[in-house]
C-alpha positions in Angstrom: 20.3 1.3 5.6 19.9 4.5 7.7 16.7 3.2 9.2 18.0 -0.2 10.0 21.0 1.1 12.1 19.2 3.7 14.2 19.3 3.4 18.0 17.5 6.7 18.8 13.7 6.4 18.9 13.2 9.9 17.5 15.3 9.2 14.4 13.5 5.9 13.9 10.2 7.7 13.8 11.5 10.5 11.5 13.2 8.2 9.0 10.3 5.7 9.1 7.9 8.6 8.4 10.0 9.7 5.4 10.3 6.2 4.0 6.5 5.8 4.3 5.9 9.0 2.5 8.3 8.0 -0.3 6.4 4.7 -0.7 3.1 6.5 -0.7 4.3 8.9 -3.3 5.5 6.0 -5.5 2.2 4.2 -5.1 0.1 7.2 -5.8 2.1 8.4 -8.8 3.2 5.2 -10.5 1.1 2.3 -9.5 -2.3 4.0 -9.2 -2.0 6.1 -12.4 0.2 4.2 -14.9 -0.4 0.5 -14.3 -4.2 0.6 -14.8 -3.7 2.1 -18.3 -2.0 -1.2 -19.3 -5.3 -3.1 -19.3 -8.5 -2.6 -21.3 -11.3 -0.7 -19.6 -13.5 -3.8 -19.2 -10.9 -5.7 -17.3 -9.7 -2.7 -15.3 -13.2 -2.1 -13.9 -13.7 -5.8 -13.2 -10.3 -6.0 -11.5 -11.1 -3.0 -9.3 -14.4 -4.5 -8.3 -12.7 -7.8 -7.3 -9.9 -6.0 -5.5 -12.3 -3.7 -3.5 -14.6 -6.6 -2.6 -11.9 -8.9 -1.5 -10.2 -6.1 0.4 -13.5 -5.4 2.3 -14.1 -9.1 3.0 -10.6 -9.6 4.3 -10.8 -6.5 6.4 -13.8 -8.0 8.2 -12.2 -11.5 8.6 -8.7 -10.3 9.6 -9.4 -10.0 13.4 -10.3 -13.7 13.5 -6.9 -14.6 11.9 -5.0 -12.4 14.4 -6.6 -13.9 17.5 
């Protein structure tokens, strides 16, 4: 709520930075550590390979979708 109602550019940058850091901390501590342990090792490695490959492919193709 504090971010949505800001009119000062400096406060938008400060609050946006803090929100981004909170989301990064959540991703690094919860999603990247706990969630992979829910799956067997074989599927975990296979899923990481698919995710990395599709991420790289989409990273190459994304400029064509933006233009």
